[in-house]
C-alpha positions as CSV (number, residue, x, y, z in Angstrom):
1,X,0.1,0.0,-0.1
2,X,1.4,3.5,-1.0
3,X,1.7,6.1,1.5
4,X,0.8,9.4,0.8
5,X,3.2,12.2,1.5
6,X,2.9,16.1,1.5
7,X,4.6,18.8,2.8
8,X,2.2,18.8,6.0
9,X,3.1,15.1,6.6
10,X,7.0,16.0,6.2
11,X,6.5,18.9,8.9
12,X,4.9,16.6,11.2
13,X,7.6,13.9,11.0
14,X,10.2,16.6,11.7
15,X,8.0,17.8,14.6
16,X,8.1,14.3,16.3
17,X,11.5,12.7,15.2
18,X,14.7,13.6,16.0
19,X,16.3,11.6,13.4
20,X,14.1,13.2,10.7
21,X,15.4,16.6,11.7
22,X,19.2,15.4,11.1
23,X,18.1,13.5,7.9
24,X,16.5,16.9,6.7
25,X,19.4,18.8,7.6
26,X,21.6,16.8,5.6
27,X,19.5,16.4,2.7
28,X,19.2,20.2,2.5
29,X,23.0,20.6,3.0
30,X,23.5,18.1,0.1
31,X,21.6,20.6,-2.2
32,X,24.1,23.4,-1.4
33,X,27.0,23.9,-4.2
34,X,30.2,23.0,-3.1
35,X,31.2,26.6,-2.8
36,X,28.3,27.2,-0.5
37,X,29.1,24.3,1.6
38,X,32.8,25.4,2.0
39,X,32.1,29.0,2.8
40,X,28.9,28.5,4.9
41,X,27.0,30.9,2.9
42,X,24.2,30.9,0.1
43,X,25.5,32.0,-3.1
44,X,22.9,30.8,-5.8
45,X,19.5,32.5,-5.5
46,X,17.7,29.3,-6.9
47,X,15.6,28.4,-4.1
48,X,17.6,25.2,-3.6
49,X,19.6,24.5,-0.3
50,X,19.8,26.7,2.8
51,X,18.3,30.3,2.7
52,X,20.9,33.0,3.2
53,X,19.7,33.5,6.8
54,X,20.0,29.8,7.5
55,X,23.2,28.8,5.6
56,X,26.0,29.6,8.1
57,X,24.3,27.9,11.2
58,X,22.8,24.9,9.3
59,X,25.8,24.2,7.3
60,X,27.9,24.2,10.5
61,X,25.5,22.0,12.2
62,X,25.4,19.8,8.9
63,X,29.0,19.3,9.0
64,X,29.1,18.3,12.7
65,X,26.4,15.8,12.1
66,X,28.2,14.3,9.1
67,X,31.2,14.2,10.8
68,X,29.9,12.5,14.2
69,X,26.7,11.1,12.9
70,X,24.7,12.8,15.5
71,X,24.0,16.3,17.3
72,X,23.1,17.0,20.9
73,X,19.2,17.2,21.6
74,X,19.5,20.9,22.5
75,X,20.8,21.5,19.0
76,X,18.2,19.3,17.3
77,X,15.6,21.4,19.0
78,X,17.1,24.5,17.5
79,X,17.0,23.0,14.2
80,X,13.5,21.5,14.3
81,X,11.5,24.6,13.3
82,X,14.4,25.7,10.8
83,X,13.9,22.5,9.0
84,X,10.2,22.7,9.1
85,X,10.7,25.6,6.7
86,X,12.2,23.4,4.2
87,X,9.2,21.1,3.8
88,X,8.8,21.8,0.1
89,X,12.3,20.9,-0.8
90,X,12.2,18.0,1.3
91,X,9.1,16.9,-0.6
92,X,10.8,17.3,-4.0
93,X,13.7,15.1,-2.7
94,X,11.1,12.5,-1.4
95,X,9.5,12.3,-4.7
96,X,12.8,12.3,-6.5
97,X,13.9,9.3,-4.3
98,X,10.8,7.4,-4.9
99,X,10.8,7.9,-8.6
100,X,14.7,6.7,-8.7
101,X,13.7,3.7,-6.6
102,X,10.8,3.0,-8.9
103,X,12.9,3.3,-12.1
104,X,15.5,0.8,-10.4
105,X,12.8,-1.6,-9.6
106,X,11.5,-1.5,-13.0
107,X,15.0,-2.2,-14.4
108,X,15.3,-5.1,-12.1
109,X,12.0,-6.6,-13.3
110,X,12.8,-6.3,-16.9
């Protein structure tokens, strides 16, 4: 049975799951360009990755998370409302991942 996912369900997941906060943080960070990741800023005005106001803080947290594999709960609580702002991008990532999975499955069945 397929699960329906929308921006609201992503926000709900972020509101209730520490792991979802961390996964969202890394997913958005991965959409930053290499220059943006290295400089902790937003250069491209393309609606992808962190906003200019979030880039520095979120990039720092994302690098720590990627290095350590976790963040302390107080940091997760700081990030939780920030990550909710990215529900639209996260939905786009989820849909893209599902399509990639579907295409892989179709190739395996052929």
